[in-house]
GUVO-465266 format. One line per field, with one value per atom (N, C-alpha, C, O): chain; atom name; residue in one letter; x, y, z; residue number from 1. Coordinates in pm, whole numbers, plus 50000, padded with zeros to 5 digits. Layout:
kette <- [A|...]
atom <- [CA|...]
rest <- [a|...]
x <- [X|...]
y <- [Y|...]
z <- [Z|...]
nr <- [NUM|...]
//
This chain:
kette <- [A|A|A|A|A|A|A|A|A|A|A|A|A|A|A|A|A|A|A|A|A|A|A|A|A|A|A|A|A|A|A|A|A|A|A|A|A|A|A|A|A|A|A|A|A|A|A|A|A|A|A|A|A|A|A|A|A|A|A|A|A|A|A|A|A|A|A|A|A|A|A|A|A|A|A|A|A|A|A|A|A|A|A|A|A|A|A|A|A|A|A|A|A|A|A|A|A|A|A|A|A|A|A|A|A|A|A|A|A|A|A|A|A|A|A|A|A|A|A|A|A|A|A|A|A|A|A|A|A|A|A|A|A|A|A|A|A|A|A|A|A|A|A|A|A|A|A|A|A|A|A|A|A|A|A|A|A|A|A|A|A|A|A|A|A|A|A|A|A|A|A|A|A|A|A|A|A|A|A|A|A|A|A|A|A|A|A|A|A|A|A|A|A|A|A|A|A|A|A|A|A|A|A|A|A|A|A|A|A|A|A|A|A|A|A|A|A|A|A|A|A|A|A|A|A|A|A|A|A|A|A|A|A|A|A|A|A|A|A|A|A|A|A|A|A|A|A|A|A|A|A|A|A|A|A|A|A|A|A|A|A|A|A|A|A|A|A|A|A|A|A|A|A|A|A|A|A|A|A|A|A|A|A|A|A|A|A|A|A|A|A|A|A|A|A|A|A|A|A|A|A|A|A|A|A|A|A|A|A|A|A|A|A|A|A|A|A|A|A|A|A|A|A|A|A|A|A|A]
atom <- [N|CA|C|O|N|CA|C|O|N|CA|C|O|N|CA|C|O|N|CA|C|O|N|CA|C|O|N|CA|C|O|N|CA|C|O|N|CA|C|O|N|CA|C|O|N|CA|C|O|N|CA|C|O|N|CA|C|O|N|CA|C|O|N|CA|C|O|N|CA|C|O|N|CA|C|O|N|CA|C|O|N|CA|C|O|N|CA|C|O|N|CA|C|O|N|CA|C|O|N|CA|C|O|N|CA|C|O|N|CA|C|O|N|CA|C|O|N|CA|C|O|N|CA|C|O|N|CA|C|O|N|CA|C|O|N|CA|C|O|N|CA|C|O|N|CA|C|O|N|CA|C|O|N|CA|C|O|N|CA|C|O|N|CA|C|O|N|CA|C|O|N|CA|C|O|N|CA|C|O|N|CA|C|O|N|CA|C|O|N|CA|C|O|N|CA|C|O|N|CA|C|O|N|CA|C|O|N|CA|C|O|N|CA|C|O|N|CA|C|O|N|CA|C|O|N|CA|C|O|N|CA|C|O|N|CA|C|O|N|CA|C|O|N|CA|C|O|N|CA|C|O|N|CA|C|O|N|CA|C|O|N|CA|C|O|N|CA|C|O|N|CA|C|O|N|CA|C|O|N|CA|C|O|N|CA|C|O|N|CA|C|O|N|CA|C|O|N|CA|C|O|N|CA|C|O|N|CA|C|O|N|CA|C|O|N|CA|C|O|N|CA|C|O|N|CA|C|O|N|CA|C|O|N|CA|C|O|N|CA|C|O|N|CA|C|O|N|CA|C|O|N|CA|C|O|N|CA|C|O|N|CA|C|O|N|CA|C|O]
rest <- [m|m|m|m|i|i|i|i|m|m|m|m|e|e|e|e|l|l|l|l|q|q|q|q|n|n|n|n|q|q|q|q|e|e|e|e|k|k|k|k|r|r|r|r|i|i|i|i|i|i|i|i|i|i|i|i|s|s|s|s|n|n|n|n|i|i|i|i|d|d|d|d|n|n|n|n|n|n|n|n|e|e|e|e|y|y|y|y|e|e|e|e|i|i|i|i|d|d|d|d|r|r|r|r|y|y|y|y|c|c|c|c|p|p|p|p|h|h|h|h|t|t|t|t|g|g|g|g|a|a|a|a|d|d|d|d|l|l|l|l|k|k|k|k|d|d|d|d|t|t|t|t|p|p|p|p|i|i|i|i|t|t|t|t|d|d|d|d|c|c|c|c|r|r|r|r|y|y|y|y|v|v|v|v|v|v|v|v|c|c|c|c|p|p|p|p|r|r|r|r|h|h|h|h|g|g|g|g|w|w|w|w|k|k|k|k|f|f|f|f|d|d|d|d|l|l|l|l|f|f|f|f|n|n|n|n|k|k|k|k|g|g|g|g|i|i|i|i|c|c|c|c|k|k|k|k|e|e|e|e|s|s|s|s|h|h|h|h|d|d|d|d|a|a|a|a|t|t|t|t|i|i|i|i|n|n|n|n|v|v|v|v|i|i|i|i|k|k|k|k|c|c|c|c|i|i|i|i|k|k|k|k|k|k|k|k|n|n|n|n|i|i|i|i|i|i|i|i]
x <- [50071|50003|50073|50155|50052|50104|50037|49929|50077|49996|50059|50181|50003|50057|49975|49867|50036|49962|49907|49986|49773|49720|49700|49711|49655|49567|49589|49502|49732|49803|49780|49714|49840|49807|49680|49680|49574|49426|49396|49325|49424|49375|49482|49595|49446|49550|49519|49406|49592|49554|49589|49711|49545|49557|49565|49478|49706|49697|49691|49675|49710|49706|49598|49616|49495|49366|49292|49242|49268|49191|49230|49156|49380|49452|49364|49337|49323|49277|49330|49426|49308|49352|49233|49136|49233|49118|49163|49256|49117|49146|49064|48942|49110|49030|49107|49216|48999|49038|49184|49196|49271|49352|49345|49427|49260|49225|49086|48990|49086|48967|48885|48929|48745|48650|48631|48600|48654|48629|48674|48609|48859|48925|49061|49143|49053|49138|49274|49376|49279|49396|49443|49352|49565|49621|49646|49746|49572|49547|49677|49687|49763|49865|49916|49921|49956|50020|49960|50034|49820|49723|49724|49750|49683|49667|49550|49475|49530|49416|49418|49517|49280|49252|49147|49084|49132|49078|49061|48955|49176|49210|49094|49079|49012|48869|48893|48848|48950|48912|49021|49133|49008|49101|49084|48992|49197|49151|49216|49337|49143|49188|49298|49283|49405|49488|49466|49516|49365|49356|49232|49263|49122|49049|48964|48844|49059|49011|48901|48869|48812|48752|48760|48863|48671|48702|48608|48486|48689|48617|48636|48744|48513|48511|48516|48428|48630|48681|48608|48632|48533|48436|48271|48169|48281|48139|48113|48035|48183|48225|48271|48236|48374|48473|48354|48397|48231|48147|48217|48285|48230|48242|48164|48043|48205|48136|48071|47965|48132|48121|48028|47947|48018|47935|47907|47999|47769|47754|47696|47605|47752|47753|47869|47885|47989|48129|48201|48186|48269|48291|48414|48427|48515|48668|48636|48733|48544|48490|48568|48643|48541|48626|48598|48492|48674|48651|48742|48857|48683|48765|48818|48752|48940|49016|49026|49070|48992|48955|49109|49162|49178|49278|49254|49161|49332|49307|49439|49552|49383|49452|49554|49511|49664|49761|49813|49871|49798|49826|49932|49965]
y <- [49882|50028|50115|50116|50219|50348|50444|50453|50559|50649|50808|50823|50884|50990|51117|51099|51219|51374|51459|51500|51480|51589|51678|51678|51805|51895|52005|52079|52003|52082|52001|52038|51878|51772|51727|51633|51812|51751|51617|51542|51586|51446|51366|51412|51202|51111|51027|51031|50974|50889|50726|50711|50652|50513|50450|50454|50370|50280|50144|50114|50066|49910|49849|49728|49886|49838|49806|49895|49651|49599|49674|49703|49677|49728|49849|49854|49934|50063|50191|50163|50296|50427|50457|50443|50512|50599|50743|50740|50838|50966|50975|50957|50994|51013|51158|51210|51193|51275|51230|51119|51315|51263|51278|51219|51349|51326|51270|51288|51195|51114|51236|51320|51226|51340|51342|51449|51178|51206|51252|51295|51258|51323|51379|51404|51394|51456|51383|51451|51258|51164|51151|51153|51139|51153|51048|50982|51016|50879|50849|50735|50933|50911|50771|50711|50688|50600|50500|50407|50486|50419|50255|50240|50142|50024|50046|50142|49924|49895|49759|49692|49730|49604|49526|49588|49395|49322|49396|49390|49463|49537|49639|49671|49689|49752|49885|49994|49878|49942|50027|49979|50151|50228|50264|50326|50207|50221|50328|50323|50427|50524|50474|50357|50538|50504|50514|50441|50640|50666|50586|50527|50580|50500|50372|50345|50312|50201|50206|50094|50312|50344|50295|50333|50207|50182|50243|50252|50280|50366|50280|50229|50263|50155|50217|50279|50191|50235|50194|50251|50117|50076|50115|50075|50218|50241|50394|50425|50499|50612|50668|50774|50566|50627|50613|50645|50575|50534|50476|50384|50495|50475|50354|50373|50236|50126|50140|50081|50225|50265|50349|50337|50476|50570|50615|50669|50608|50624|50728|50740|50834|50987|51028|51148|50929|50984|50935|50816|51006|50962|51023|51136|50984|51015|51047|51051|51070|51113|51075|51149|50907|50816|50877|50934|50863|50920|50827|50826|50719|50596|50719|50808|50683|50713|50681|50566|50762|50676|50689|50799|50553|50538|50563|50507|50648|50662|50628|50667|50520|50431|50546|50645|50518|50591|50507|50400|50542|50467|50515|50460]
z <- [49985|50003|50025|50117|49932|49897|49928|49872|50035|50072|50001|50009|49956|49892|49983|50040|49983|50030|49898|49813|49890|49814|49881|50004|49787|49831|49938|49982|49975|50083|50195|50291|50185|50256|50347|50427|50318|50399|50334|50402|50251|50158|50137|50119|50138|50117|49981|49934|49935|49841|49867|49873|49877|49912|49791|49705|49783|49634|49699|49817|49583|49612|49666|49677|49702|49745|49642|49572|49610|49553|49358|49264|49381|49267|49223|49103|49292|49283|49346|49418|49346|49449|49480|49406|49618|49701|49765|49846|49742|49804|49942|49937|50033|50189|50251|50228|50334|50449|50530|50581|50533|50629|50753|50822|50807|50968|50994|50920|51114|51153|51218|51297|51162|51195|51328|51381|51436|51550|51636|51732|51620|51691|51694|51782|51531|51452|51443|51437|51443|51481|51320|51237|51279|51156|51082|51108|50988|50911|50819|50773|50794|50681|50718|50610|50817|50838|50893|50923|50922|50980|50882|50762|50996|50920|50843|50858|50730|50624|50698|50727|50722|50759|50665|50579|50683|50563|50409|50346|50363|50246|50202|50084|50309|50305|50418|50383|50524|50649|50664|50650|50690|50725|50897|50949|50958|51104|51174|51195|51211|51311|51407|51442|51456|51539|51686|51772|51708|51831|51907|52011|51870|51913|51799|51807|51701|51637|51566|51525|51526|51454|51321|51266|51234|51113|50994|50999|50892|50783|50674|50643|50609|50471|50337|50277|50304|50167|50049|49943|50055|49954|49999|49942|50134|50138|50164|50253|50080|50100|50218|50270|50263|50384|50513|50624|50507|50638|50736|50691|50879|50971|51025|51026|51069|51114|51249|51268|51360|51484|51496|51588|51384|51383|51269|51208|51205|51070|51047|50966|51129|51069|51088|51107|51087|51068|50939|50911|50865|50742|50702|50750|50627|50545|50421|50346|50377|50239|50135|50072|50108|50019|49853|49826|49783|49633|49593|49637|49483|49424|49293|49238|49279|49169|49059|49045|48929|48805|48740|48724|48703|48625|48494|48436|48435|48280|48224|48254|48108|48005|47928|47870|47936|47856|47718|47736|47617|47494|47422|47317]
nr <- [1|1|1|1|2|2|2|2|3|3|3|3|4|4|4|4|5|5|5|5|6|6|6|6|7|7|7|7|8|8|8|8|9|9|9|9|10|10|10|10|11|11|11|11|12|12|12|12|13|13|13|13|14|14|14|14|15|15|15|15|16|16|16|16|17|17|17|17|18|18|18|18|19|19|19|19|20|20|20|20|21|21|21|21|22|22|22|22|23|23|23|23|24|24|24|24|25|25|25|25|26|26|26|26|27|27|27|27|28|28|28|28|29|29|29|29|30|30|30|30|31|31|31|31|32|32|32|32|33|33|33|33|34|34|34|34|35|35|35|35|36|36|36|36|37|37|37|37|38|38|38|38|39|39|39|39|40|40|40|40|41|41|41|41|42|42|42|42|43|43|43|43|44|44|44|44|45|45|45|45|46|46|46|46|47|47|47|47|48|48|48|48|49|49|49|49|50|50|50|50|51|51|51|51|52|52|52|52|53|53|53|53|54|54|54|54|55|55|55|55|56|56|56|56|57|57|57|57|58|58|58|58|59|59|59|59|60|60|60|60|61|61|61|61|62|62|62|62|63|63|63|63|64|64|64|64|65|65|65|65|66|66|66|66|67|67|67|67|68|68|68|68|69|69|69|69|70|70|70|70|71|71|71|71|72|72|72|72|73|73|73|73|74|74|74|74|75|75|75|75|76|76|76|76|77|77|77|77|78|78|78|78|79|79|79|79|80|80|80|80|81|81|81|81|82|82|82|82]
//
């Protein structure tokens, strides 16, 4: 997995998850924890390092523990260059 910073470091791009890239908020909406080096579990959940909240990459970044919290996931579209 590769993480890159985007947009003045407020967003992160996560690569190599199901052969795609996802752009997410860099900080957890719960307590502001930095998600830059956080683990990804089950190849789909970004896990907050402070309280273990799991954000689903495949469901718009919605948190499993609090459905009103999200990390605003955007699946990046890869362009084929010929």
